[in-house]
C-alpha positions in Angstrom: -23.7 -0.7 9.7 -25.6 -3.3 11.3 -23.0 -6.6 12.3 -25.3 -8.8 10.5 -24.5 -6.6 7.4 -20.6 -6.6 8.4 -20.6 -9.8 8.6 -22.3 -10.3 5.6 -19.8 -7.9 3.6 -16.9 -9.1 5.3 -17.7 -13.1 4.0 -18.4 -11.5 0.2 -15.2 -10.3 0.0 -13.5 -13.0 1.4 -14.6 -15.4 -0.9 -13.8 -13.2 -3.8 -10.2 -12.0 -2.6 -9.4 -15.4 -1.4 -9.9 -17.3 -4.1 -8.1 -14.3 -6.0 -4.9 -14.7 -4.1 -5.4 -19.0 -4.5 -5.8 -19.2 -8.1 -4.6 -15.9 -10.0 -1.8 -15.1 -7.3 -0.3 -17.6 -5.7 3.1 -17.7 -7.7 3.4 -14.4 -8.8 3.1 -12.9 -5.4 5.8 -15.5 -3.8 8.1 -14.5 -6.9 8.0 -10.6 -7.0 7.8 -9.6 -3.1 10.0 -12.8 -1.7 14.0 -13.1 -1.5 14.1 -9.6 -1.7 16.0 -9.2 1.8 18.8 -11.4 3.8 18.8 -12.2 7.1 21.6 -13.4 9.2 22.0 -17.0 10.4 24.9 -17.6 12.2 28.8 -17.3 12.4 31.2 -19.7 12.0 34.8 -20.2 11.6 36.5 -18.3 8.3 36.9 -20.6 5.3 39.8 -20.1 2.1 37.6 -18.0 -0.2 35.1 -16.4 2.3 34.6 -12.6 1.7 36.8 -10.8 4.4 33.7 -8.7 4.1 31.8 -11.0 6.0 34.0 -11.3 8.9 32.4 -11.0 12.4 35.3 -8.9 14.1 33.6 -8.8 18.1 33.5 -12.8 17.1 37.4 -12.9 16.0 38.5 -10.9 18.2 37.0 -12.8 21.2 38.1 -16.5 20.0 41.6 -15.2 18.5 41.0 -16.5 15.0 38.6 -15.2 12.2 34.4 -15.8 11.9 32.3 -14.6 9.3 28.8 -14.4 9.6 26.5 -16.4 7.5 23.5 -14.7 6.1 20.5 -16.5 4.3 17.4 -15.6 2.6 14.4 -14.1 4.4 11.6 -16.8 4.7 9.4 -14.8 6.4 7.6 -11.6 5.3 6.3 -9.0 7.2 3.8 -7.2 5.0 2.2 -4.0 5.9 -0.6 -2.0 4.7 -0.6 1.4 4.9 -4.1 2.3 3.9 -5.7 5.8 3.5 -9.0 6.8 5.2 -9.8 10.0 4.4 -13.1 11.9 3.5 -11.5 11.6 -0.8 -11.9 7.6 -0.5 -15.6 8.1 0.0 -16.3 9.0 -3.9 -16.7 6.9 -7.0 -19.2 7.6 -9.8 -19.2 3.7 -11.8 -20.1 0.7 -10.3 -18.0 1.5 -6.8 -16.5 3.5 -4.5 -12.3 4.6 -4.0 -12.4 3.2 -0.5 -14.5 -0.3 -2.1 -11.1 -0.9 -3.8 -9.3 -0.1 -1.1 -10.9 -2.9 0.9 -10.7 -5.4 -1.9 -7.0 -5.0 -3.1 -6.5 -5.0 0.8 -7.6 -8.5 1.4 -6.2 -9.7 -1.8 -2.9 -8.4 -0.7 -3.6 -9.6 2.7 -4.8 -13.4 2.1 -1.6 -13.9 -0.5 0.2 -12.9 2.5 -0.6 -15.8 5.0 -1.1 -18.2 2.2 2.6 -17.1 2.1 3.1 -17.4 5.8 3.5 -14.4 5.8 3.2 -11.7 8.4 0.7 -8.9 7.6 -0.1 -5.8 9.6 -1.9 -2.4 8.6 -2.0 0.7 9.6 -5.1 3.7 9.1 -4.0 7.1 8.2 -5.5 10.1 7.6 -4.1 13.8 8.5 -2.6 11.0 12.3 -2.3 7.7 12.5 -6.2 6.6 13.4 -5.1 2.6 14.3 -2.7 0.7 14.2 -2.8 -3.7 13.8 0.4 -5.3 14.4 1.9 -7.7 11.7 0.3 -11.5 12.5 -0.2 -14.5 10.7 -3.9 -16.6 10.2 -6.9 -16.4 8.6 -8.3 -14.9 11.8 -6.7 -12.0 12.0 -6.8 -11.7 8.0 -10.2 -11.2 8.8 -10.4 -8.9 11.5 -8.8 -6.4 8.6 -11.1 -6.8 6.2 -13.7 -6.0 8.9 -11.9 -3.1 9.8 -11.3 -1.9 6.7 -15.2 -2.1 5.9 -16.5 -0.6 9.1 -13.4 1.9 10.3 -15.0 5.4 11.2 -11.8 7.8 11.2 -11.8 11.2 13.4 -10.1 13.2 10.4 -11.5 13.3 6.8 -7.5 14.6 5.8 -5.2 13.4 4.5 -1.1 13.4 5.2 0.7 10.8 4.0 4.3 11.9 5.2 3.3 11.3 8.3 1.7 7.7 7.7 5.0 7.0 6.7 6.9 8.6 9.5 5.0 6.7 11.8 5.6 3.3 9.8 8.7 4.2 9.1 9.9 4.4 13.3 7.3 1.7 14.2 8.4 -1.4 11.8 11.7 -1.8 12.4 12.1 -5.0 10.2 12.6 -4.6 6.9 9.5 -5.1 5.3 7.1 -4.7 2.0 4.8 -1.8 2.2 1.6 -1.2 0.3 0.5 2.6 0.5 -3.7 2.4 -0.9 -4.5 5.4 -1.4 -5.8 8.2 -4.3 -2.7 10.1 -3.1 -4.6 13.3 -3.6 -2.0 15.5 -1.2 1.8 16.9 -1.7 5.2 17.0 0.0 5.7 13.5 1.1 8.1 12.4 -1.2 11.2 12.9 1.4 9.6 10.5 3.5 8.9 8.1 1.0 12.3 7.9 0.2 13.5 7.3 3.8 11.1 4.8 4.2 11.6 3.3 0.7 15.5 2.8 2.1 14.2 0.9 4.8 11.8 -0.6 3.7 10.4 -2.3 0.0 8.2 0.3 -0.5 5.2 0.1 -3.3 2.4 2.2 -3.9 -1.3 1.3 -5.4 -3.0 4.9 -6.3 -6.8 4.4 -7.0 -8.7 7.2 -8.9 -12.1 7.7 -10.3 -12.9 8.9 -13.7 -14.6 12.1 -12.8 -11.4 12.4 -10.9 -9.7 12.7 -14.5 -12.3 14.4 -16.7 -15.6 16.6 -15.9 -18.9 16.3 -17.5 -20.5 18.4 -19.6 -24.0 18.5 -17.5 -24.4 22.4 -17.2 -24.3 24.0 -13.4 -22.9 21.1 -10.6 -22.5 22.0 -6.8 -19.2 20.5 -6.1 -17.7 19.4 -2.2 -14.5 18.9 -1.5 -14.6 15.3 1.0 -12.2 17.0 3.3 -12.3 19.9 3.7 -16.3 20.5 3.2 -15.6 23.4 1.1 -18.5 24.3 -2.1 -18.3 25.3 -5.0 -20.8 25.9 -7.9 -19.0 25.1 -11.3 -20.5 25.2 -14.5 -19.4 22.5 -16.4 -20.8 23.1 -20.0 -18.1 25.9 -20.3 -15.4 24.1 -22.5 -12.5 26.0 -20.8 -13.2 25.1 -17.4 -12.9 21.7 -18.8 -9.7 21.6 -20.3 -7.8 23.5 -17.3 -9.7 20.5 -15.2 -8.3 17.7 -17.2 -4.9 19.4 -17.6 -4.8 20.0 -13.8 -5.2 15.9 -13.5 -2.8 15.1 -15.5 -0.2 17.5 -14.4 -0.7 15.9 -11.0 -0.7 12.7 -12.1 2.7 13.3 -13.9 4.3 15.2 -10.3 2.6 11.8 -8.3 4.8 9.6 -10.7 7.8 12.2 -10.5 8.1 11.7 -6.4 7.9 8.1 -7.2 10.3 7.5 -9.6 13.2 9.8 -7.3 12.2 7.6 -4.5 12.4 4.6 -5.7 9.1 3.2 -5.5 7.4 0.9 -7.4 3.9 1.9 -8.5 1.0 1.4 -10.5 -2.6 2.9 -11.0 -6.2 1.8 -10.9 -9.9 3.3 -11.7 -12.9 2.7 -9.9 -14.2 1.4 -13.3 -11.1 -0.9 -14.5 -10.5 -4.6 -13.2 -7.8 -4.3 -10.5 -7.1 -7.8 -10.7 -4.8 -7.5 -13.7 -3.4 -3.7 -13.0 -2.0 -6.3 -9.5 -0.8 -8.7 -12.0 0.5 -6.3 -13.8 2.4 -5.1 -10.6 3.4 -8.5 -9.5 4.9 -9.5 -13.6 6.7 -5.7 -13.2 8.8 -7.1 -10.1 9.1 -10.4 -10.9 
């Protein structure tokens, strides 16, 4: 993609998503994610009525009388975006590709983050860590993230969500809010998701296309697996095939929801043909 075209796309996404974060999500982002952690502030002498569980025994031993630790609500959040850049994101049959929705959702969250003076960082992942952008503040940083979202070329086409979660848990020491933006066409990441959500506040944002849920009746169709490159001919006029396909999607969604529930992770799903604004508002209200 030419540099001028990238700049134009960045500007277009900025105008749309910055407006959304300013006018729609301004208060809702704050109430949904602020104040979910406590951070150490200072120590002071113990006073009658203080919780004895807050006593700092090291300081108490040093001075010979009790001191307690004072904690306060975290004023500044660190927000991390874990963005799936595997081959399956380059798919869409209605108006947009999944990767287009990934980018707009990520940009909306990023602008909401800096509007509240928080830090934002990104991990691009396939079946390995493709790129890590450390958390920072500021509009310039967000525009850099959007540009990377538009023009990033991953080395691999496959997916390993567990690997991304392991890296995230080890790399980000301070408690953060983490949004996983993916189609979640993967398995066996429940353990890593549970561990990550104990340390951080993890939210899953699933993006899918309508044709991943139901095959159209259009006769013979050649399908390609975007992650493995495998090709197969299918006869979509076969009603049993379409029913089996639809059933398989439903079963995979049930398993995915079980994973999120067991891990204690909030989640929402959005189609490439739906308005993601409504879905994000639903998420924010659910957490408020």
